[in-house]
C-alpha positions in Angstrom: -4.4 -6.4 -0.4 -3.2 -6.5 3.2 -1.0 -9.4 4.2 1.4 -7.8 7.0 3.2 -11.2 7.4 4.1 -10.9 3.7 6.0 -8.1 4.5 7.2 -8.8 7.9 8.7 -11.8 7.0 11.9 -10.6 6.1 12.8 -9.0 9.2 15.6 -6.8 8.1 14.2 -3.4 7.5 16.8 -0.2 7.9 16.6 3.3 8.2 17.6 5.0 4.9 17.0 1.8 3.0 15.1 2.0 -0.3 12.0 -0.5 -1.2 10.2 -1.6 -3.9 7.1 -2.3 -2.9 4.1 -4.4 -4.8 1.2 -5.4 -4.2 -1.8 -7.0 -6.5 -5.3 -7.7 -6.4 -6.6 -11.1 -4.7 -6.8 -13.4 -7.9 -5.7 -10.7 -10.1 -8.8 -8.8 -9.8 -9.0 -5.3 -10.3 -8.4 -2.9 -7.3 -9.2 0.1 -9.0 -12.6 0.5 -10.7 -12.9 4.2 -11.6 -10.9 7.6 -11.4 -12.5 8.0 -7.6 -10.5 4.7 -6.5 -7.4 5.9 -7.9 -7.7 9.2 -6.3 -8.8 7.9 -2.9 -5.4 5.7 -2.9 -3.2 8.7 -3.6 -4.7 10.5 -0.9 -4.3 7.4 1.5 -0.8 7.3 0.1 -0.1 11.1 1.1 -1.3 10.6 4.4 0.6 7.4 5.4 3.6 8.7 3.8 3.3 11.8 6.3 2.3 9.7 9.3 5.3 7.1 8.9 8.0 9.5 7.5 8.5 7.4 4.3 9.8 9.4 1.2 7.9 8.2 -2.0 10.5 8.1 -4.9 8.0 6.8 -7.4 4.7 5.1 -7.6 2.8 3.3 -10.7 -1.1 2.4 -10.0 -2.5 0.0 -12.6 -5.9 -1.4 -12.7 -5.0 -4.8 -10.7 -2.0 -3.8 -8.9 0.7 -1.3 -7.5 4.2 -0.5 -7.3 5.8 2.0 -4.9 9.6 2.9 -4.7 10.0 4.3 -1.0 12.9 5.0 1.3 12.3 4.1 5.2 13.6 7.4 6.9 12.9 6.1 10.3 13.6 2.9 12.5 9.7 2.1 11.9 9.7 -0.6 9.6 8.2 0.2 6.6 5.9 -3.1 6.5 4.0 -0.9 8.7 3.3 1.9 6.2 2.3 -0.6 3.6 -0.1 -2.5 6.1 -1.7 0.8 7.1 -2.2 2.2 3.5 -3.7 -1.3 2.1 -5.9 -1.7 4.9 -7.4 1.6 4.8 -7.9 1.2 1.1 -9.3 -2.4 1.4 -11.9 -0.9 3.9 -12.8 1.7 1.5 -12.8 -0.9 -1.4 -14.9 -3.4 0.3 -17.4 -0.7 1.7 -17.8 0.8 -1.8 -18.2 -2.2 -3.8 -20.1 -4.2 -1.2 -17.3 -7.0 -1.2 -16.0 -9.0 1.8 -12.6 -10.6 2.1 -9.3 -9.9 0.9 -8.5 -7.4 -1.9 
């Protein structure tokens, strides 16, 4: 799921700006297979919201993709929040499912 260059290529990130962030499983594969997967993602979402001081307005988790509406509250570009969140989830997903590569 993680592709930091996709997020960082826009280069115009601003404090107090709102962003629609989305990501889909590689090849449109499902990224959530169980309730446990959704709960793990929500737990990590909460962790990284606090770490990067991001305001989460709304979110939707679908079996093969996610949507987040978030506000960047600091000068730290929001793509760093997304990259950390999705890297963490990808590590969990790959380990749990004995999968290698992009999620």
